[in-house]
PQR file of N, CA, C, O and H, with PARSE charges and radii, in Angstrom:
ATOM      1  N   MET A   1       0.843  -1.188   0.000 -0.4000 1.5000
ATOM      2  CA  MET A   1       0.000   0.000   0.000 -0.0000 2.0000
ATOM      3  C   MET A   1       0.882   1.243   0.000  0.5500 1.7000
ATOM      4  O   MET A   1       1.800   1.350   0.814 -0.5500 1.4000
ATOM      5  N   ILE A   2       0.616   2.174  -0.896 -0.4000 1.5000
ATOM      6  CA  ILE A   2       1.376   3.417  -0.986 -0.0000 2.0000
ATOM      7  C   ILE A   2       0.595   4.514  -0.273  0.5500 1.7000
ATOM      8  O   ILE A   2      -0.592   4.715  -0.528 -0.5500 1.4000
ATOM      9  H   ILE A   2      -0.129   2.088  -1.557  0.4000 1.0000
ATOM     10  N   GLU A   3       1.270   5.212   0.613 -0.4000 1.5000
ATOM     11  CA  GLU A   3       0.652   6.312   1.348 -0.0000 2.0000
ATOM     12  C   GLU A   3       0.747   7.579   0.498  0.5500 1.7000
ATOM     13  O   GLU A   3       1.846   8.005   0.144 -0.5500 1.4000
ATOM     14  H   GLU A   3       2.234   5.049   0.821  0.4000 1.0000
ATOM     15  N   GLU A   4      -0.388   8.178   0.171 -0.4000 1.5000
ATOM     16  CA  GLU A   4      -0.423   9.361  -0.693 -0.0000 2.0000
ATOM     17  C   GLU A   4       0.245  10.577  -0.052  0.5500 1.7000
ATOM     18  O   GLU A   4       0.835  11.391  -0.762 -0.5500 1.4000
ATOM     19  H   GLU A   4      -1.281   7.832   0.459  0.4000 1.0000
ATOM     20  N   ASP A   5       0.166  10.716   1.266 -0.4000 1.5000
ATOM     21  CA  ASP A   5       0.709  11.888   1.944 -0.0000 2.0000
ATOM     22  C   ASP A   5       2.101  11.652   2.508  0.5500 1.7000
ATOM     23  O   ASP A   5       2.571  12.443   3.326 -0.5500 1.4000
ATOM     24  H   ASP A   5      -0.314  10.055   1.843  0.4000 1.0000
ATOM     25  N   ALA A   6       2.768  10.588   2.095 -0.4000 1.5000
ATOM     26  CA  ALA A   6       4.092  10.261   2.626 -0.0000 2.0000
ATOM     27  C   ALA A   6       5.133  11.249   2.090  0.5500 1.7000
ATOM     28  O   ALA A   6       5.066  11.663   0.933 -0.5500 1.4000
ATOM     29  H   ALA A   6       2.386   9.945   1.431  0.4000 1.0000
ATOM     30  N   ASP A   7       6.092  11.622   2.939 -0.4000 1.5000
ATOM     31  CA  ASP A   7       7.203  12.460   2.506 -0.0000 2.0000
ATOM     32  C   ASP A   7       8.162  11.608   1.684  0.5500 1.7000
ATOM     33  O   ASP A   7       8.276  10.400   1.891 -0.5500 1.4000
ATOM     34  H   ASP A   7       6.147  11.286   3.879  0.4000 1.0000
ATOM     35  N   GLU A   8       8.851  12.260   0.744 -0.4000 1.5000
ATOM     36  CA  GLU A   8       9.752  11.536  -0.154 -0.0000 2.0000
ATOM     37  C   GLU A   8      11.010  12.363  -0.378  0.5500 1.7000
ATOM     38  O   GLU A   8      10.928  13.562  -0.646 -0.5500 1.4000
ATOM     39  H   GLU A   8       8.759  13.241   0.575  0.4000 1.0000
ATOM     40  N   ASP A   9      12.168  11.731  -0.270 -0.4000 1.5000
ATOM     41  CA  ASP A   9      13.445  12.368  -0.577 -0.0000 2.0000
ATOM     42  C   ASP A   9      14.165  11.516  -1.610  0.5500 1.7000
ATOM     43  O   ASP A   9      14.302  10.305  -1.436 -0.5500 1.4000
ATOM     44  H   ASP A   9      12.235  10.757  -0.053  0.4000 1.0000
ATOM     45  N   ASP A  10      14.626  12.149  -2.686 -0.4000 1.5000
ATOM     46  CA  ASP A  10      15.352  11.459  -3.742 -0.0000 2.0000
ATOM     47  C   ASP A  10      16.669  12.204  -3.943  0.5500 1.7000
ATOM     48  O   ASP A  10      16.666  13.404  -4.216 -0.5500 1.4000
ATOM     49  H   ASP A  10      14.515  13.133  -2.826  0.4000 1.0000
ATOM     50  N   TYR A  11      17.794  11.498  -3.810 -0.4000 1.5000
ATOM     51  CA  TYR A  11      19.108  12.115  -3.905 -0.0000 2.0000
ATOM     52  C   TYR A  11      19.976  11.306  -4.859  0.5500 1.7000
ATOM     53  O   TYR A  11      20.171  10.106  -4.662 -0.5500 1.4000
ATOM     54  H   TYR A  11      17.796  10.523  -3.589  0.4000 1.0000
ATOM     55  N   ASN A  12      20.496  11.960  -5.891 -0.4000 1.5000
ATOM     56  CA  ASN A  12      21.357  11.308  -6.865 -0.0000 2.0000
ATOM     57  C   ASN A  12      22.808  11.479  -6.417  0.5500 1.7000
ATOM     58  O   ASN A  12      23.332  12.593  -6.408 -0.5500 1.4000
ATOM     59  H   ASN A  12      20.338  12.935  -6.051  0.4000 1.0000
ATOM     60  N   LEU A  13      23.457  10.371  -6.044 -0.4000 1.5000
ATOM     61  CA  LEU A  13      24.823  10.424  -5.533 -0.0000 2.0000
ATOM     62  C   LEU A  13      25.843  10.834  -6.589  0.5500 1.7000
ATOM     63  O   LEU A  13      26.892  11.375  -6.238 -0.5500 1.4000
ATOM     64  H   LEU A  13      23.032   9.466  -6.051  0.4000 1.0000
ATOM     65  N   LEU A  14      25.572  10.598  -7.858 -0.4000 1.5000
ATOM     66  CA  LEU A  14      26.528  10.944  -8.906 -0.0000 2.0000
ATOM     67  C   LEU A  14      26.477  12.419  -9.282  0.5500 1.7000
ATOM     68  O   LEU A  14      27.517  13.025  -9.540 -0.5500 1.4000
ATOM     69  H   LEU A  14      24.720  10.159  -8.143  0.4000 1.0000
ATOM     70  N   THR A  15      25.283  13.006  -9.317 -0.4000 1.5000
ATOM     71  CA  THR A  15      25.153  14.396  -9.767 -0.0000 2.0000
ATOM     72  C   THR A  15      24.963  15.384  -8.624  0.5500 1.7000
ATOM     73  O   THR A  15      25.221  16.575  -8.802 -0.5500 1.4000
ATOM     74  H   THR A  15      24.438  12.513  -9.108  0.4000 1.0000
ATOM     75  N   GLY A  16      24.513  14.920  -7.441 -0.4000 1.5000
ATOM     76  CA  GLY A  16      24.235  15.802  -6.318 -0.0000 2.0000
ATOM     77  C   GLY A  16      22.833  16.388  -6.350  0.5500 1.7000
ATOM     78  O   GLY A  16      22.444  17.091  -5.418 -0.5500 1.4000
ATOM     79  H   GLY A  16      24.303  13.953  -7.296  0.4000 1.0000
ATOM     80  N   ASP A  17      22.058  16.116  -7.409 -0.4000 1.5000
ATOM     81  CA  ASP A  17      20.701  16.639  -7.517 -0.0000 2.0000
ATOM     82  C   ASP A  17      19.790  15.962  -6.491  0.5500 1.7000
ATOM     83  O   ASP A  17      19.931  14.773  -6.206 -0.5500 1.4000
ATOM     84  H   ASP A  17      22.374  15.545  -8.167  0.4000 1.0000
ATOM     85  N   PHE A  18      18.846  16.747  -5.939 -0.4000 1.5000
ATOM     86  CA  PHE A  18      17.875  16.167  -5.017 -0.0000 2.0000
ATOM     87  C   PHE A  18      16.494  16.741  -5.264  0.5500 1.7000
ATOM     88  O   PHE A  18      16.344  17.856  -5.764 -0.5500 1.4000
ATOM     89  H   PHE A  18      18.731  17.713  -6.171  0.4000 1.0000
ATOM     90  N   ILE A  19      15.487  15.955  -4.901 -0.4000 1.5000
ATOM     91  CA  ILE A  19      14.091  16.373  -4.926 -0.0000 2.0000
ATOM     92  C   ILE A  19      13.497  15.935  -3.591  0.5500 1.7000
ATOM     93  O   ILE A  19      13.585  14.763  -3.222 -0.5500 1.4000
ATOM     94  H   ILE A  19      15.609  15.050  -4.495  0.4000 1.0000
ATOM     95  N   SER A  20      12.898  16.868  -2.874 -0.4000 1.5000
ATOM     96  CA  SER A  20      12.274  16.569  -1.592 -0.0000 2.0000
ATOM     97  C   SER A  20      10.798  16.944  -1.690  0.5500 1.7000
ATOM     98  O   SER A  20      10.464  18.080  -2.028 -0.5500 1.4000
ATOM     99  H   SER A  20      12.826  17.820  -3.173  0.4000 1.0000
ATOM    100  N   LYS A  21       9.916  15.990  -1.395 -0.4000 1.5000
ATOM    101  CA  LYS A  21       8.474  16.228  -1.438 -0.0000 2.0000
ATOM    102  C   LYS A  21       7.914  16.024  -0.041  0.5500 1.7000
ATOM    103  O   LYS A  21       8.022  14.936   0.526 -0.5500 1.4000
ATOM    104  H   LYS A  21      10.188  15.068  -1.120  0.4000 1.0000
ATOM    105  N   LYS A  22       7.318  17.070   0.510 -0.4000 1.5000
ATOM    106  CA  LYS A  22       6.730  17.034   1.850 -0.0000 2.0000
ATOM    107  C   LYS A  22       5.268  17.450   1.752  0.5500 1.7000
ATOM    108  O   LYS A  22       4.894  18.238   0.883 -0.5500 1.4000
ATOM    109  H   LYS A  22       7.230  17.953   0.049  0.4000 1.0000
ATOM    110  N   THR A  23       4.452  16.918   2.641 -0.4000 1.5000
ATOM    111  CA  THR A  23       3.043  17.294   2.708 -0.0000 2.0000
ATOM    112  C   THR A  23       2.821  18.090   3.981  0.5500 1.7000
ATOM    113  O   THR A  23       3.153  17.626   5.072 -0.5500 1.4000
ATOM    114  H   THR A  23       4.755  16.278   3.347  0.4000 1.0000
ATOM    115  N   ASP A  24       2.254  19.305   3.846 -0.4000 1.5000
ATOM    116  CA  ASP A  24       2.022  20.129   5.028 -0.0000 2.0000
ATOM    117  C   ASP A  24       0.733  19.719   5.738  0.5500 1.7000
ATOM    118  O   ASP A  24       0.045  18.794   5.306 -0.5500 1.4000
ATOM    119  H   ASP A  24       1.984  19.681   2.959  0.4000 1.0000
ATOM    120  N   GLU A  25       0.414  20.411   6.825 -0.4000 1.5000
ATOM    121  CA  GLU A  25      -0.744  20.046   7.639 -0.0000 2.0000
ATOM    122  C   GLU A  25      -2.079  20.236   6.916  0.5500 1.7000
ATOM    123  O   GLU A  25      -3.096  19.694   7.349 -0.5500 1.4000
ATOM    124  H   GLU A  25       0.972  21.162   7.176  0.4000 1.0000
ATOM    125  N   ASN A  26      -2.087  21.002   5.813 -0.4000 1.5000
ATOM    126  CA  ASN A  26      -3.311  21.207   5.038 -0.0000 2.0000
ATOM    127  C   ASN A  26      -3.435  20.217   3.881  0.5500 1.7000
ATOM    128  O   ASN A  26      -4.396  20.282   3.115 -0.5500 1.4000
ATOM    129  H   ASN A  26      -1.261  21.442   5.461  0.4000 1.0000
ATOM    130  N   GLY A  27      -2.475  19.306   3.747 -0.4000 1.5000
ATOM    131  CA  GLY A  27      -2.519  18.327   2.669 -0.0000 2.0000
ATOM    132  C   GLY A  27      -1.885  18.802   1.375  0.5500 1.7000
ATOM    133  O   GLY A  27      -1.955  18.104   0.364 -0.5500 1.4000
ATOM    134  H   GLY A  27      -1.694  19.254   4.370  0.4000 1.0000
ATOM    135  N   ASN A  28      -1.259  19.990   1.386 -0.4000 1.5000
ATOM    136  CA  ASN A  28      -0.589  20.508   0.192 -0.0000 2.0000
ATOM    137  C   ASN A  28       0.806  19.925   0.085  0.5500 1.7000
ATOM    138  O   ASN A  28       1.527  19.836   1.079 -0.5500 1.4000
ATOM    139  H   ASN A  28      -1.202  20.557   2.208  0.4000 1.0000
ATOM    140  N   GLN A  29       1.189  19.526  -1.127 -0.4000 1.5000
ATOM    141  CA  GLN A  29       2.515  18.967  -1.328 -0.0000 2.0000
ATOM    142  C   GLN A  29       3.490  20.076  -1.690  0.5500 1.7000
ATOM    143  O   GLN A  29       3.237  20.869  -2.596 -0.5500 1.4000
ATOM    144  H   GLN A  29       0.604  19.598  -1.934  0.4000 1.0000
ATOM    145  N   ILE A  30       4.613  20.123  -0.969 -0.4000 1.5000
ATOM    146  CA  ILE A  30       5.658  21.118  -1.192 -0.0000 2.0000
ATOM    147  C   ILE A  30       6.866  20.383  -1.774  0.5500 1.7000
ATOM    148  O   ILE A  30       7.394  19.460  -1.153 -0.5500 1.4000
ATOM    149  H   ILE A  30       4.818  19.478  -0.233  0.4000 1.0000
ATOM    150  N   THR A  31       7.302  20.797  -2.970 -0.4000 1.5000
ATOM    151  CA  THR A  31       8.424  20.159  -3.644 -0.0000 2.0000
ATOM    152  C   THR A  31       9.609  21.112  -3.651  0.5500 1.7000
ATOM    153  O   THR A  31       9.476  22.273  -4.036 -0.5500 1.4000
ATOM    154  H   THR A  31       6.873  21.547  -3.475  0.4000 1.0000
ATOM    155  N   THR A  32      10.763  20.622  -3.226 -0.4000 1.5000
ATOM    156  CA  THR A  32      12.000  21.389  -3.231 -0.0000 2.0000
ATOM    157  C   THR A  32      13.010  20.640  -4.083  0.5500 1.7000
ATOM    158  O   THR A  32      13.227  19.443  -3.897 -0.5500 1.4000
ATOM    159  H   THR A  32      10.870  19.679  -2.913  0.4000 1.0000
ATOM    160  N   LYS A  33      13.635  21.363  -5.032 -0.4000 1.5000
ATOM    161  CA  LYS A  33      14.661  20.769  -5.888 -0.0000 2.0000
ATOM    162  C   LYS A  33      15.947  21.562  -5.725  0.5500 1.7000
ATOM    163  O   LYS A  33      15.919  22.765  -5.465 -0.5500 1.4000
ATOM    164  H   LYS A  33      13.458  22.336  -5.183  0.4000 1.0000
ATOM    165  N   GLY A  34      17.064  20.884  -5.878 -0.4000 1.5000
ATOM    166  CA  GLY A  34      18.343  21.575  -5.774 -0.0000 2.0000
ATOM    167  C   GLY A  34      19.498  20.648  -6.049  0.5500 1.7000
ATOM    168  O   GLY A  34      19.334  19.530  -6.538 -0.5500 1.4000
ATOM    169  H   GLY A  34      17.086  19.907  -6.089  0.4000 1.0000
ATOM    170  N   ASN A  35      20.677  21.148  -5.717 -0.4000 1.5000
ATOM    171  CA  ASN A  35      21.890  20.367  -5.897 -0.0000 2.0000
ATOM    172  C   ASN A  35      22.755  20.564  -4.666  0.5500 1.7000
ATOM    173  O   ASN A  35      23.092  21.694  -4.312 -0.5500 1.4000
ATOM    174  H   ASN A  35      20.811  22.056  -5.319  0.4000 1.0000
ATOM    175  N   ARG A  36      23.115  19.472  -4.013 -0.4000 1.5000
ATOM    176  CA  ARG A  36      23.934  19.513  -2.796 -0.0000 2.0000
ATOM    177  C   ARG A  36      25.412  19.441  -3.108  0.5500 1.7000
ATOM    178  O   ARG A  36      26.237  19.494  -2.197 -0.5500 1.4000
ATOM    179  H   ARG A  36      22.842  18.554  -4.300  0.4000 1.0000
ATOM    180  N   GLY A  37      25.755  19.324  -4.351 -0.4000 1.5000
ATOM    181  CA  GLY A  37      27.159  19.204  -4.731 -0.0000 2.0000
ATOM    182  C   GLY A  37      27.581  17.745  -4.785  0.5500 1.7000
ATOM    183  O   GLY A  37      26.949  16.873  -4.188 -0.5500 1.4000
ATOM    184  H   GLY A  37      25.084  19.281  -5.092  0.4000 1.0000
ATOM    185  N   ILE A  38      28.639  17.507  -5.499 -0.4000 1.5000
ATOM    186  CA  ILE A  38      29.135  16.144  -5.673 -0.0000 2.0000
ATOM    187  C   ILE A  38      30.131  15.838  -4.561  0.5500 1.7000
ATOM    188  O   ILE A  38      31.054  16.614  -4.313 -0.5500 1.4000
ATOM    189  H   ILE A  38      29.152  18.215  -5.983  0.4000 1.0000
ATOM    190  N   LYS A  39      29.941  14.719  -3.904 -0.4000 1.5000
ATOM    191  CA  LYS A  39      30.870  14.253  -2.877 -0.0000 2.0000
ATOM    192  C   LYS A  39      31.495  12.953  -3.376  0.5500 1.7000
ATOM    193  O   LYS A  39      30.862  12.208  -4.124 -0.5500 1.4000
ATOM    194  H   LYS A  39      29.191  14.089  -4.106  0.4000 1.0000
ATOM    195  N   PRO A  40      32.719  12.681  -2.972 -0.5600 1.5000
ATOM    196  CA  PRO A  40      33.339  11.432  -3.425  0.2800 2.0000
ATOM    197  C   PRO A  40      32.571  10.220  -2.902  0.5500 1.7000
ATOM    198  O   PRO A  40      32.120  10.206  -1.757 -0.5500 1.4000
ATOM    199  N   LEU A  41      32.429   9.211  -3.749 -0.4000 1.5000
ATOM    200  CA  LEU A  41      31.737   7.992  -3.360 -0.0000 2.0000
ATOM    201  C   LEU A  41      32.681   7.094  -2.567  0.5500 1.7000
ATOM    202  O   LEU A  41      33.887   7.073  -2.811 -0.5500 1.4000
ATOM    203  H   LEU A  41      32.796   9.223  -4.680  0.4000 1.0000
ATOM    204  N   LEU A  42      32.115   6.353  -1.615 -0.4000 1.5000
ATOM    205  CA  LEU A  42      32.895   5.411  -0.823 -0.0000 2.0000
ATOM    206  C   LEU A  42      32.949   4.062  -1.519  0.5500 1.7000
ATOM    207  O   LEU A  42      32.005   3.672  -2.207 -0.5500 1.4000
ATOM    208  H   LEU A  42      31.135   6.370  -1.418  0.4000 1.0000
ATOM    209  N   ASN A  43      34.049   3.355  -1.340 -0.4000 1.5000
ATOM    210  CA  ASN A  43      34.098   1.963  -1.756 -0.0000 2.0000
ATOM    211  C   ASN A  43      33.278   1.162  -0.759  0.5500 1.7000
ATOM    212  O   ASN A  43      33.304   1.451   0.438 -0.5500 1.4000
ATOM    213  H   ASN A  43      34.815   3.671  -0.782  0.4000 1.0000
ATOM    214  N   LEU A  44      32.572   0.186  -1.224 -0.4000 1.5000
ATOM    215  CA  LEU A  44      31.726  -0.616  -0.351 -0.0000 2.0000
ATOM    216  C   LEU A  44      32.527  -1.257   0.775  0.5500 1.7000
ATOM    217  O   LEU A  44      32.029  -1.387   1.893 -0.5500 1.4000
ATOM    218  H   LEU A  44      32.552  -0.049  -2.195  0.4000 1.0000
ATOM    219  N   GLU A  45      33.749  -1.653   0.495 -0.4000 1.5000
ATOM    220  CA  GLU A  45      34.574  -2.288   1.536 -0.0000 2.0000
ATOM    221  C   GLU A  45      34.982  -1.298   2.633  0.5500 1.7000
ATOM    222  O   GLU A  45      35.344  -1.721   3.731 -0.5500 1.4000
ATOM    223  H   GLU A  45      34.154  -1.547  -0.413  0.4000 1.0000
ATOM    224  N   ASP A  46      34.931   0.018   2.353 -0.4000 1.5000
ATOM    225  CA  ASP A  46      35.272   1.042   3.337 -0.0000 2.0000
ATOM    226  C   ASP A  46      34.050   1.572   4.092  0.5500 1.7000
ATOM    227  O   ASP A  46      34.202   2.392   4.998 -0.5500 1.4000
ATOM    228  H   ASP A  46      34.637   0.361   1.461  0.4000 1.0000
ATOM    229  N   PHE A  47      32.856   1.126   3.740 -0.4000 1.5000
ATOM    230  CA  PHE A  47      31.625   1.626   4.332 -0.0000 2.0000
ATOM    231  C   PHE A  47      31.476   1.132   5.765  0.5500 1.7000
ATOM    232  O   PHE A  47      31.648  -0.056   6.040 -0.5500 1.4000
ATOM    233  H   PHE A  47      32.732   0.460   3.004  0.4000 1.0000
ATOM    234  N   ASP A  48      31.156   2.050   6.678 -0.4000 1.5000
ATOM    235  CA  ASP A  48      30.911   1.725   8.077 -0.0000 2.0000
ATOM    236  C   ASP A  48      29.581   2.345   8.474  0.5500 1.7000
ATOM    237  O   ASP A  48      29.490   3.561   8.643 -0.5500 1.4000
ATOM    238  H   ASP A  48      31.017   3.015   6.455  0.4000 1.0000
ATOM    239  N   ALA A  49      28.555   1.526   8.622 -0.4000 1.5000
ATOM    240  CA  ALA A  49      27.208   2.015   8.913 -0.0000 2.0000
ATOM    241  C   ALA A  49      27.119   2.691  10.271  0.5500 1.7000
ATOM    242  O   ALA A  49      26.201   3.481  10.493 -0.5500 1.4000
ATOM    243  H   ALA A  49      28.630   0.538   8.484  0.4000 1.0000
ATOM    244  N   SER A  50      28.028   2.415  11.178 -0.4000 1.5000
ATOM    245  CA  SER A  50      27.962   3.007  12.512 -0.0000 2.0000
ATOM    246  C   SER A  50      28.636   4.375  12.574  0.5500 1.7000
ATOM    247  O   SER A  50      28.537   5.065  13.588 -0.5500 1.4000
ATOM    248  H   SER A  50      28.774   1.774  10.998  0.4000 1.0000
ATOM    249  N   SER A  51      29.326   4.778  11.491 -0.4000 1.5000
ATOM    250  CA  SER A  51      29.978   6.092  11.496 -0.0000 2.0000
ATOM    251  C   SER A  51      28.944   7.186  11.238  0.5500 1.7000
ATOM    252  O   SER A  51      27.889   6.930  10.658 -0.5500 1.4000
ATOM    253  H   SER A  51      29.407   4.218  10.667  0.4000 1.0000
ATOM    254  N   THR A  52      29.252   8.389  11.668 -0.4000 1.5000
ATOM    255  CA  THR A  52      28.354   9.529  11.424 -0.0000 2.0000
ATOM    256  C   THR A  52      28.874  10.314  10.249  0.5500 1.7000
ATOM    257  O   THR A  52      30.062  10.629  10.176 -0.5500 1.4000
ATOM    258  H   THR A  52      30.110   8.597  12.139  0.4000 1.0000
ATOM    259  N   LEU A  53      27.980  10.633   9.321 -0.4000 1.5000
ATOM    260  CA  LEU A  53      28.334  11.397   8.128 -0.0000 2.0000
ATOM    261  C   LEU A  53      27.463  12.636   8.050  0.5500 1.7000
ATOM    262  O   LEU A  53      26.305  12.602   8.465 -0.5500 1.4000
ATOM    263  H   LEU A  53      27.016  10.378   9.380  0.4000 1.0000
ATOM    264  N   ASP A  54      27.996  13.721   7.529 -0.4000 1.5000
ATOM    265  CA  ASP A  54      27.219  14.925   7.259 -0.0000 2.0000
ATOM    266  C   ASP A  54      26.567  14.805   5.910  0.5500 1.7000
ATOM    267  O   ASP A  54      27.242  14.564   4.909 -0.5500 1.4000
ATOM    268  H   ASP A  54      28.937  13.749   7.192  0.4000 1.0000
ATOM    269  N   PHE A  55      25.257  14.970   5.867 -0.4000 1.5000
ATOM    270  CA  PHE A  55      24.530  14.893   4.604 -0.0000 2.0000
ATOM    271  C   PHE A  55      24.140  16.252   4.162  0.5500 1.7000
ATOM    272  O   PHE A  55      23.515  16.404   3.112 -0.5500 1.4000
ATOM    273  H   PHE A  55      24.708  15.165   6.680  0.4000 1.0000
TER
END
């Protein structure tokens, strides 16, 4: 089941582009688009899920 009022964040790791869709208290959907910049990708073998990263 898909929730119609669910918030959604989509972030492209290669380009830095993002789309954020939020629903306010009145049921209106607010869409924000932008670019967070390109960050170097981690090798999977170097990934540590317990580390803290700035997003």
